[in-house]
C-alpha positions in Angstrom: 85.1 -11.9 43.3 83.3 -13.1 40.2 84.4 -16.7 40.9 83.0 -16.5 44.4 79.7 -15.1 43.2 79.4 -17.9 40.6 80.1 -20.5 43.3 77.4 -18.9 45.5 74.9 -19.0 42.7 75.8 -22.7 42.1 75.2 -23.5 45.8 71.8 -21.7 45.7 70.8 -23.7 42.6 71.8 -27.0 44.2 70.0 -26.1 47.5 66.9 -25.1 45.5 66.8 -28.5 43.8 67.2 -30.2 47.2 64.3 -28.1 48.5 62.2 -29.2 45.5 63.0 -32.8 46.3 61.7 -32.3 49.9 58.6 -30.6 48.7 57.7 -33.7 46.6 56.7 -35.6 49.7 55.6 -32.7 51.8 52.0 -33.9 51.7 53.0 -37.3 52.9 54.8 -35.8 55.8 51.6 -34.2 56.9 50.0 -37.6 57.2 51.9 -38.1 60.5 49.7 -35.7 62.4 47.3 -36.8 65.1 44.1 -35.0 64.4 40.5 -36.3 64.3 40.7 -36.6 60.5 44.0 -38.4 60.5 42.7 -40.9 63.0 39.8 -42.0 60.8 39.9 -45.3 59.1 41.8 -45.2 55.7 38.9 -47.1 54.1 36.4 -44.5 55.2 38.5 -41.6 53.9 39.1 -43.5 50.6 35.4 -44.2 50.0 34.4 -40.7 50.9 37.0 -39.3 48.5 35.8 -41.5 45.6 32.2 -40.7 46.5 32.8 -37.0 46.5 34.7 -37.1 43.2 32.0 -39.2 41.5 29.3 -36.8 42.6 31.3 -33.8 41.3 31.9 -35.5 38.0 28.2 -36.5 37.6 27.0 -32.9 37.0 26.6 -31.7 33.4 29.0 -29.3 31.9 26.9 -26.2 32.6 26.2 -26.7 36.3 28.5 -24.1 37.6 26.2 -22.9 40.4 25.4 -26.5 41.5 29.2 -27.1 42.0 29.9 -24.1 44.2 28.5 -25.7 47.4 30.9 -28.5 47.1 33.7 -26.1 48.1 32.6 -26.7 51.7 34.0 -30.3 51.6 37.7 -29.4 51.1 37.4 -26.3 53.4 36.0 -28.4 56.3 38.5 -31.2 55.9 41.4 -28.7 55.8 40.2 -27.3 59.1 39.7 -30.7 60.7 43.0 -32.0 59.5 44.9 -28.8 60.4 46.4 -28.7 57.0 48.3 -25.7 55.5 46.0 -24.1 53.0 48.9 -22.5 51.1 50.5 -25.8 50.3 47.3 -27.4 49.1 46.4 -24.4 47.0 49.8 -24.5 45.4 49.6 -28.1 44.6 46.0 -27.8 43.4 47.0 -24.9 41.1 49.4 -27.3 39.2 46.4 -28.9 37.6 45.1 -25.6 36.1 47.2 -25.7 32.8 45.8 -29.1 31.9 42.2 -28.0 32.1 42.7 -24.4 30.8 43.6 -25.6 27.3 40.6 -27.9 27.3 38.2 -25.2 28.5 39.4 -22.5 26.2 37.8 -24.3 23.2 34.5 -24.0 25.0 34.7 -20.2 25.1 35.3 -20.2 21.4 32.9 -22.9 20.2 29.9 -22.5 22.5 28.7 -18.9 22.0 25.0 -19.6 22.7 23.4 -17.4 25.4 22.8 -19.0 28.8 21.3 -16.0 30.6 21.6 -12.3 30.8 22.5 -10.0 33.7 21.2 -6.6 32.6 23.0 -5.9 29.3 25.7 -8.5 30.0 25.0 -11.9 28.3 26.6 -15.0 29.8 27.4 -17.6 27.1 27.3 -21.4 27.5 31.0 -21.6 26.8 31.7 -19.3 29.8 29.7 -21.6 32.1 31.3 -24.8 30.8 34.7 -23.3 31.0 34.5 -22.3 34.7 32.5 -25.5 35.6 35.4 -27.5 34.1 38.0 -25.6 36.1 36.0 -25.9 39.3 35.3 -29.6 38.8 39.0 -30.2 38.3 40.1 -28.2 41.3 37.6 -30.0 43.5 38.7 -33.4 42.5 42.4 -32.6 42.8 41.9 -31.0 46.2 40.0 -34.1 47.5 42.8 -36.4 46.3 45.5 -34.2 47.9 43.6 -34.0 51.2 43.4 -37.8 51.2 47.2 -38.1 50.7 47.9 -35.5 53.3 45.8 -37.2 56.0 46.5 -40.9 55.2 50.0 -42.6 55.2 50.9 -44.0 51.8 51.5 -47.5 53.2 48.0 -47.5 54.8 46.4 -46.3 51.7 48.1 -48.9 49.5 47.2 -51.6 52.0 43.5 -50.5 52.0 43.4 -50.6 48.2 44.6 -54.3 48.4 41.8 -55.0 51.0 39.3 -53.6 48.6 40.5 -56.2 46.1 42.0 -53.7 43.7 44.3 -55.6 41.3 47.7 -56.1 42.9 49.6 -55.2 39.8 47.8 -51.8 39.7 48.6 -51.1 43.4 52.2 -52.2 42.9 52.7 -49.9 39.9 51.2 -47.0 41.8 53.5 -47.6 44.7 56.7 -48.0 42.6 55.9 -45.0 40.4 55.3 -42.9 43.5 58.6 -44.0 45.1 60.5 -44.0 41.8 59.9 -40.3 41.4 61.8 -39.6 44.6 64.6 -42.0 43.5 64.8 -40.3 40.1 64.9 -36.8 41.7 67.6 -37.9 44.2 69.8 -39.3 41.4 69.3 -36.2 39.3 70.3 -33.9 42.2 73.5 -35.9 42.7 74.4 -35.9 39.1 73.6 -32.2 38.7 75.7 -31.3 41.7 78.7 -33.2 40.3 78.1 -31.6 36.9 78.0 -28.0 38.4 81.2 -28.7 40.4 83.0 -29.6 37.2 81.6 -26.8 35.1 80.6 -23.9 37.4 80.6 -21.3 34.6 77.7 -23.0 32.7 74.0 -22.4 33.4 72.3 -25.7 33.6 73.2 -28.8 31.6 74.7 -28.0 28.2 72.6 -29.3 25.2 75.6 -31.3 24.0 75.7 -33.1 27.3 72.0 -33.6 27.7 71.9 -37.0 26.0 74.7 -38.5 28.1 73.2 -36.9 31.2 69.7 -38.4 30.7 71.1 -41.8 29.8 73.3 -42.0 32.9 70.4 -40.7 35.0 68.2 -43.6 33.8 70.8 -46.2 34.4 71.7 -44.9 37.9 68.1 -44.5 39.0 67.2 -48.0 37.6 70.0 -49.6 39.6 69.1 -47.8 42.7 65.4 -48.7 42.3 66.5 -52.3 42.1 68.3 -52.0 45.4 65.3 -50.3 47.0 63.0 -53.1 45.8 65.4 -55.7 47.1 65.5 -54.0 50.5 61.7 -53.9 50.5 61.5 -57.7 49.7 64.0 -58.4 52.6 61.6 -56.5 54.9 58.6 -58.7 53.9 57.1 -56.7 51.1 54.5 -58.6 49.0 52.4 -57.6 46.0 49.3 -59.4 47.3 49.3 -59.1 51.1 49.0 -55.7 52.9 52.3 -54.6 54.5 50.5 -53.1 57.5 47.9 -54.5 59.8 44.2 -53.6 59.4 42.8 -50.6 61.2 39.9 -51.2 63.5 36.6 -49.6 62.4 35.0 -47.3 64.9 31.7 -45.4 65.2 33.5 -42.2 64.2 34.4 -43.7 60.8 30.8 -44.6 60.1 29.6 -41.2 61.2 32.2 -39.5 58.9 31.2 -41.7 55.9 27.5 -41.1 56.5 28.0 -37.4 56.8 30.0 -37.2 53.5 27.4 -39.4 51.8 24.5 -37.2 53.0 26.4 -34.1 52.0 26.9 -35.4 48.4 23.3 -36.7 48.1 21.9 -33.4 49.4 23.8 -31.2 47.0 23.4 -33.6 44.1 19.7 -34.0 44.1 18.6 -30.7 45.6 19.4 -27.4 43.9 20.1 -25.4 47.0 21.6 -22.4 45.2 18.3 -22.1 43.3 16.3 -22.5 46.4 18.4 -19.9 48.2 18.0 -17.4 45.3 14.2 -17.9 45.3 14.1 -17.4 49.0 16.1 -14.2 48.9 14.0 -13.0 45.9 10.8 -13.6 47.9 12.1 -11.5 50.8 13.1 -8.7 48.5 
């Protein structure tokens, strides 16, 4: 009975790793939908994403209130693209540990008073800490929505049409694909390892060096085969692999709407105006 239970746990572990591999490209699978947002020109979506991120980054470190209205951008795009909010929230939350450690120092070092609410004093470090987190989440969410609504091949082709250096686009493509190759090879090796030593939990430390070395060699060989197959199908570092998308009026309207949205909330302090308006009524 114990042996069967151990085998069952081994199968669950292997299946869990396979599910993790499928989740890696879950956002790219969403790009195959046929919504109004998906049908937009890749260039329009790419420019709007860069414009949005540049606008969010341009605020100073204490502009927490000015950043809040920018939450409308990902919310509207998620609704237009019919994207699963839970998946995007989960992926966006992965960026939190990287900005938390950077923001914690602000809470300790910046203790000057920003404003007071009754007897509660809000410090400058508190504002900069949450502004950093919100700025990071907004930028990551915008990038994830771009990936979830634009096929990767079309996005890479558009970067080449924008005259982005070919070596940069190629490295971006290969790194993105190599992650999947590395994960597939690690799953295969881990499955073989668990079948030979079912009583162990994970890879033993004494075998870790050999495991990582063989993983690198196997994934490198497979990556070479994948690249050779891409070359046989006409892949080129300089020319786009897909034909250009025709620009339509909807693309110009979308880009103009995003630009107007960013300009409005960047140069007009709407939260302050709304507060004064509510205060005047009260």
